[in-house]
C-alpha positions in Angstrom: 7.9 38.7 41.8 7.2 41.1 44.6 3.6 42.5 44.6 4.0 46.2 44.0 2.4 48.8 41.8 4.3 50.6 38.9 3.5 53.8 40.7 5.2 52.8 44.0 8.3 51.5 42.1 8.7 54.6 40.1 8.2 57.6 42.7 10.1 58.1 45.9 8.8 60.3 48.7 11.0 62.0 51.3 10.3 60.7 54.8 8.4 62.8 57.2 8.9 62.8 60.9 6.3 61.4 63.3 4.3 63.5 65.6 6.3 64.5 68.8 4.2 65.6 71.6 0.8 67.6 71.6 -0.3 70.4 69.4 -3.3 72.4 68.5 -4.5 73.1 64.9 -7.5 74.6 63.1 -7.9 71.3 61.1 -6.5 67.8 61.3 -6.8 65.4 58.5 -6.5 61.6 59.2 -5.2 59.9 56.3 -2.1 60.7 53.8 -3.7 59.4 50.6 -5.1 61.3 47.8 -8.4 62.3 49.5 -6.6 63.5 52.6 -3.7 65.4 51.1 -6.1 67.0 48.5 -8.3 68.1 51.3 -5.5 69.5 53.2 -4.2 71.3 50.0 -7.6 73.1 49.5 -7.7 74.1 53.0 -4.2 75.5 52.8 -5.3 77.5 49.7 -8.0 78.8 51.6 -5.8 80.2 54.4 -6.1 77.4 56.9 -3.0 75.6 58.2 -3.9 72.0 58.5 -2.0 69.1 59.8 -2.1 65.5 58.3 -1.8 62.4 60.4 -0.7 59.3 58.5 -0.4 55.9 60.2 2.3 54.7 57.7 3.7 57.0 55.0 2.3 59.3 52.4 0.5 57.4 49.6 1.2 53.9 51.2 -2.6 53.1 51.2 -5.1 52.6 48.5 -3.6 55.5 46.3 -0.6 53.6 45.4 -2.9 50.7 44.1 -5.2 52.6 41.9 -5.3 52.2 38.1 -5.5 56.0 38.2 -8.3 56.8 35.8 -9.7 60.4 36.4 -13.1 59.8 35.0 -16.8 60.6 35.6 -17.6 57.2 33.9 -18.3 55.0 37.0 -19.9 51.9 35.5 -23.5 51.8 35.1 -24.1 54.6 37.6 -26.3 57.4 35.9 -29.2 55.5 34.7 -29.5 53.8 38.2 -29.2 57.2 40.0 -31.8 58.7 37.8 -34.1 55.7 38.6 -33.4 55.4 42.4 -32.3 58.8 43.8 -33.7 61.2 41.1 -32.4 63.7 38.7 -31.3 66.2 41.3 -28.7 63.8 43.0 -27.9 62.3 39.6 -27.0 65.7 38.1 -25.0 66.7 41.3 -23.1 63.4 41.1 -22.3 64.0 37.3 -21.5 67.7 37.7 -19.1 67.0 40.7 -17.2 64.2 39.1 -16.8 66.2 35.7 -15.5 69.2 37.9 -13.0 67.0 39.5 -11.4 66.1 36.1 -11.1 69.8 35.4 -9.7 70.5 38.9 -6.9 67.9 38.5 -5.9 69.6 35.1 -6.0 73.1 36.7 -3.8 72.0 39.6 -1.4 70.1 37.4 -1.1 73.1 35.0 -0.7 75.8 37.7 2.0 73.9 39.5 3.6 72.5 36.3 3.4 68.9 37.9 5.1 66.2 35.7 2.8 63.4 36.4 2.1 61.7 33.0 -1.3 63.4 32.8 -3.1 62.5 29.6 -6.6 63.3 28.2 -8.3 60.0 27.1 -11.7 58.9 26.3 -13.2 56.3 28.8 -15.2 53.3 27.4 -17.8 51.1 29.2 -18.2 48.0 27.2 -20.1 44.7 27.0 -19.4 41.5 25.1 -23.0 40.2 25.9 -25.7 42.9 25.6 -26.2 46.6 24.4 -29.4 47.7 26.0 -27.9 48.6 29.4 -25.1 50.7 27.6 -27.8 52.5 25.4 -29.7 53.4 28.6 -26.5 54.6 30.3 -25.3 56.7 27.4 -28.9 58.4 27.2 -28.8 59.0 31.1 -25.3 60.4 31.0 -26.0 62.9 28.0 -29.2 63.9 29.8 -27.1 65.0 32.7 -24.7 67.0 30.5 -21.8 64.5 30.0 -20.3 64.3 26.5 -21.4 60.5 26.1 -22.3 58.5 23.2 -23.2 54.9 22.4 -20.6 53.2 19.9 -19.4 49.9 18.8 -15.9 51.2 17.8 -13.7 50.8 20.8 -10.2 49.6 19.6 -10.4 46.5 22.0 -8.8 43.3 20.7 -12.2 41.6 20.8 -15.6 42.4 19.4 -18.3 43.9 21.7 -22.1 44.4 21.6 -21.7 48.0 22.5 -20.0 50.6 24.5 -20.6 54.1 26.0 -17.8 56.5 25.1 -17.2 59.5 27.4 -14.8 62.2 25.9 -12.8 64.6 27.9 -11.6 62.1 30.5 -8.0 61.6 31.8 -5.2 59.5 33.4 -2.1 60.1 35.2 0.7 58.8 37.6 -0.9 59.3 41.0 2.0 59.2 43.2 3.9 61.9 41.2 0.9 64.2 41.5 0.4 63.4 45.3 4.2 63.9 46.1 4.1 67.3 44.4 1.0 68.8 46.1 2.1 67.4 49.6 5.4 69.3 49.4 4.1 72.4 51.4 1.9 70.5 53.8 2.5 69.7 57.4 2.4 65.8 57.5 3.2 63.6 60.4 4.0 60.0 59.2 4.1 56.9 61.3 1.5 58.5 63.5 -1.5 56.3 64.1 -4.7 57.8 65.5 -6.2 55.5 68.2 -9.4 57.3 69.2 -11.0 60.6 69.2 -12.6 62.5 72.2 -14.4 65.5 71.0 -11.8 67.8 69.5 -9.1 65.7 71.1 -7.2 63.2 68.4 -5.2 60.7 70.5 -2.5 59.0 68.6 0.3 56.8 69.5 2.8 59.7 69.5 0.7 62.5 71.1 -2.4 64.4 71.2 -3.7 66.8 68.6 -6.5 69.3 69.5 -8.2 70.4 66.2 -11.3 72.7 65.6 -12.1 70.4 62.6 -11.5 66.8 62.1 -11.5 65.0 58.6 -11.5 61.3 58.4 -9.9 60.4 55.2 -8.4 57.0 55.9 -10.3 54.9 53.6 -12.7 53.3 56.1 -13.7 55.2 59.3 -12.4 53.4 62.3 -14.7 55.1 64.7 -17.9 52.8 64.9 -20.1 55.1 66.7 -21.6 57.8 65.8 -21.8 57.3 62.1 -22.3 53.4 62.0 -20.3 53.1 58.8 -19.7 49.5 59.6 -23.4 49.0 59.0 -23.6 50.9 55.7 -20.6 49.7 53.6 -18.6 46.6 52.7 -15.3 46.3 51.0 -14.2 44.5 47.7 -10.7 43.5 46.2 -9.6 43.7 42.6 -6.3 42.7 41.1 -4.1 44.2 38.2 -1.3 43.1 36.1 1.1 45.4 34.2 2.2 44.1 30.9 4.9 44.6 28.4 4.4 43.9 24.7 0.7 43.9 24.8 -0.9 46.9 22.9 -1.6 50.4 22.8 -5.2 51.5 23.3 -7.1 54.6 22.4 -8.6 55.1 25.8 -9.6 53.8 29.2 -11.9 50.6 29.4 -14.2 48.8 31.8 -16.5 45.9 31.0 -19.9 45.5 32.7 -20.2 41.6 32.2 -19.5 39.5 35.2 -17.2 37.1 33.1 -15.5 39.8 31.1 -15.5 42.9 33.1 -11.9 43.6 32.5 -10.3 47.1 33.2 -7.7 48.3 30.8 -5.6 51.3 30.2 -2.0 52.1 29.0 0.6 53.6 31.1 3.4 54.7 28.9 4.5 51.4 27.0 2.7 49.2 29.6 -0.8 47.8 29.5 -2.7 47.7 32.9 -5.2 44.8 32.8 -7.3 44.3 35.8 -10.5 42.5 37.3 -11.4 39.4 39.1 -13.2 41.4 41.6 -14.7 39.8 44.9 -15.9 40.8 48.2 -13.1 41.0 50.8 -12.7 37.8 52.7 -14.3 35.6 50.0 -11.4 34.3 48.1 -10.8 31.1 49.8 -9.9 29.2 46.8 -7.6 31.9 45.3 -6.7 32.0 41.6 -7.5 35.7 40.9 -4.1 36.5 39.4 -4.3 33.2 37.6 -7.5 34.4 36.0 -5.9 37.5 34.7 -2.8 35.9 33.4 -4.6 33.1 31.6 -6.8 35.9 29.8 -3.9 38.1 29.1 -2.0 35.2 27.5 -5.1 34.5 25.3 -5.3 38.1 24.1 -1.7 39.0 24.0 0.4 35.9 23.8 3.7 37.7 23.4 3.2 39.9 26.4 5.2 39.9 29.7 4.0 40.6 33.1 6.3 42.9 34.8 4.2 43.9 38.0 1.0 42.9 39.8 -0.9 44.3 42.6 -4.3 44.6 44.2 -6.6 47.3 45.5 -9.4 47.5 48.1 -12.5 49.6 47.8 -15.4 50.6 50.2 -18.9 50.1 48.7 -21.9 52.2 49.9 -25.5 51.0 50.2 -26.8 53.2 47.5 -23.7 53.6 45.1 -22.8 57.1 46.2 -19.9 58.0 48.3 -20.2 59.3 51.9 -18.8 62.8 51.8 -19.6 65.5 54.4 -20.4 65.7 58.1 -19.4 62.6 60.0 -22.8 62.4 61.9 -25.4 64.8 63.1 -24.0 64.9 66.6 -20.4 65.8 65.5 -20.7 69.1 63.5 -17.0 69.6 63.4 -16.2 66.0 62.2 -16.0 65.2 58.4 -15.6 62.0 56.5 -14.7 60.9 52.9 -15.3 57.2 52.2 -17.1 54.8 50.1 -15.5 55.7 46.8 -16.9 52.6 44.9 -13.7 51.9 43.1 -13.5 55.5 41.6 -11.0 57.0 44.2 -9.4 59.5 42.0 -12.4 61.7 41.1 -14.1 60.9 44.5 -11.0 62.1 46.2 -11.2 65.5 44.4 -14.9 65.8 45.1 -14.2 65.1 48.7 -11.6 67.6 49.0 -13.7 70.4 47.3 -16.8 69.7 49.3 -15.2 69.2 52.8 -13.1 72.3 52.4 -16.1 74.1 51.5 -17.9 72.9 54.6 -15.1 73.9 56.9 -15.0 77.3 55.4 -18.7 77.7 55.8 -19.2 78.0 52.0 -22.1 76.8 50.0 -21.6 73.6 47.9 -24.2 72.6 45.5 -23.3 68.9 45.9 -23.6 68.7 49.6 -27.1 67.0 49.9 -26.2 64.4 47.2 -23.2 63.1 49.0 -24.3 63.7 52.6 -23.5 60.7 54.9 -26.8 61.5 56.6 -29.0 61.0 53.5 -31.9 58.7 53.7 -32.3 56.6 50.6 -34.4 53.4 51.4 -35.3 52.6 47.9 -31.7 52.5 46.8 -30.2 50.9 49.9 -32.6 48.3 51.2 -31.3 45.5 49.1 -27.7 46.3 49.7 -28.5 46.6 53.5 -30.0 43.3 53.7 -27.2 41.7 51.8 -24.5 43.2 54.0 -26.3 42.3 57.1 -26.7 38.6 56.1 -23.0 38.5 55.4 -22.2 39.9 58.9 -24.6 37.5 60.7 -23.2 34.4 58.6 -19.7 35.2 59.3 -20.1 36.1 63.0 -21.9 32.8 63.4 -19.1 31.0 61.7 -16.6 32.1 64.4 -18.9 30.6 67.0 -20.3 27.5 65.4 -18.1 26.5 62.4 -15.2 23.9 63.3 -11.8 24.3 62.0 -11.3 22.9 58.5 -8.2 20.8 59.1 -5.8 19.6 61.5 -2.7 21.8 61.6 -0.5 18.7 60.8 -2.1 18.4 57.3 -1.4 22.0 56.1 1.2 21.7 53.2 4.1 24.2 53.0 3.1 27.5 51.3 -0.5 27.3 52.5 -2.6 28.8 55.1 -6.0 28.3 56.7 -8.4 27.9 59.7 -7.3 24.8 61.6 -7.9 23.1 64.8 -5.0 23.1 67.1 -5.3 21.7 70.7 -9.2 21.8 70.3 -9.1 25.6 69.4 -9.5 27.3 65.9 -6.6 29.3 65.0 -5.1 30.7 61.6 -1.8 29.2 60.5 0.4 29.9 57.6 3.3 27.4 56.9 5.9 28.8 54.8 8.0 26.8 52.3 10.6 26.0 54.9 7.9 24.4 57.1 7.8 27.3 59.6 4.3 27.9 61.1 2.8 31.4 61.7 -0.1 31.2 64.2 -2.6 34.0 64.8 -6.0 34.6 66.3 -8.8 34.4 63.5 -10.9 36.8 65.6 -11.0 40.3 63.8 -10.0 42.9 66.4 -12.5 45.3 64.9 -16.0 43.7 65.8 -15.1 39.9 66.2 -15.9 38.4 62.8 -13.8 35.4 61.7 -11.1 36.0 59.4 -10.5 34.1 56.2 -7.3 33.1 54.5 -6.7 34.8 51.1 -4.1 32.5 49.2 -3.6 35.0 46.4 -2.0 37.5 49.0 -1.1 35.4 51.9 -3.4 37.6 54.0 -6.0 37.1 56.6 -9.2 39.0 55.5 -12.3 39.9 57.4 -15.5 39.2 55.4 -17.8 41.3 57.6 -16.0 44.8 57.2 -12.9 44.3 55.1 -9.9 44.5 57.7 -6.8 42.6 56.6 -3.7 41.4 57.9 -0.5 39.8 56.7 0.3 36.2 57.6 2.3 37.4 60.7 -0.9 39.2 62.0 0.2 42.7 61.0 -2.6 45.2 60.1 -2.7 46.0 56.5 -6.3 47.4 55.9 -8.7 49.2 58.5 -11.2 49.6 59.9 -9.4 47.5 62.6 -6.7 49.4 64.4 -4.7 46.6 65.9 -2.6 43.8 64.8 -3.8 40.2 65.5 -3.1 38.4 68.7 -0.7 35.5 68.3 -2.2 32.2 69.6 
């Protein structure tokens, strides 16, 4: 079964031409996913004529792999924000994400977009404890969200408790994206290589822009900004099931062993989880975990699709949205969406378009990439730093794990070949695909991901297929072939 989301298989985009030569524009948006297209949409609504530069095709990145929950319920976030960042930031975060839900509904209604939009409650549940959920429900209600504690969820298993948010929603993300992108100028198959001031240098030409928006998931410019020191990436997995069950709302568990994500999409049930830090899935088995659990819960169900997603995680749990750095006043960034890409994309579009138009925005301080939050960030900063040091040292000191001759068909790994460490995938026919295991971003050693037959960077999350072709940034180049 091919790994493809149900969104990708049920929506077609007309191809766009790549950039041909040079041009000048008021605003250039790098990235043709939900965040980039929405930002360009808002700018056009404000009278600006932006251009969108997309390395592949519109919606071909993380947007197609979402579970497409439009919700302000982002895990155990509001109690944490109140404790670590204070009521002002917590209230801004809540208001921004609640407004995002309203904006999706407004745009869909105004443009009469047929994208399976449905209002649904969102539930955060636990099989093990109720106290964190009681705290979260009180925190969310204190911040103006329609939230309450409950034990009545409609799930096929008993829970200790849950937080219910009313007035949330879900939709088909690619049908929505396709509709709002229609009137925008988008150049596909146009990869940005570097930026020099207001000059965006691509593989197809140069764009000179008064304003530049980085909306390509993970910023590929290391300095200024230093985002590679302030984020890591994580992966998660999803099954689409027939003959499972119809649920009242959208669900997310907080327990490590049972933190499943559930929602319906028409007659299907989307069942997700098995999260891990990118580059730390050496043993595989993530899809197997989901399949075994789904068969336990719904023995008559049938899997019709499976896919995975990648998410940027910030140090303090709040996305980086706003000015790219203090030294680049006309560069803007939207990243670190913490697995909540739909509402975060809308918040990014509203906030960044306001900044470009010189309008006041009440959420600017809360989401500012220049914020200083040592209390909320120090633990994550230490953990991310230790991961990077460990993985860089692994490249230098750790030996290959096997000789290439011992690699069985259908498997990959870091092996010794002629006294040198390389990455090898051996297909079922016995053909070897040999690549460098040095990530072209900052040099960390890549790890084999057996669930997806990919080479993943544990430092900053770049990913490559078994042939060495780039899948996910911040890397900008394919792997060398050794």
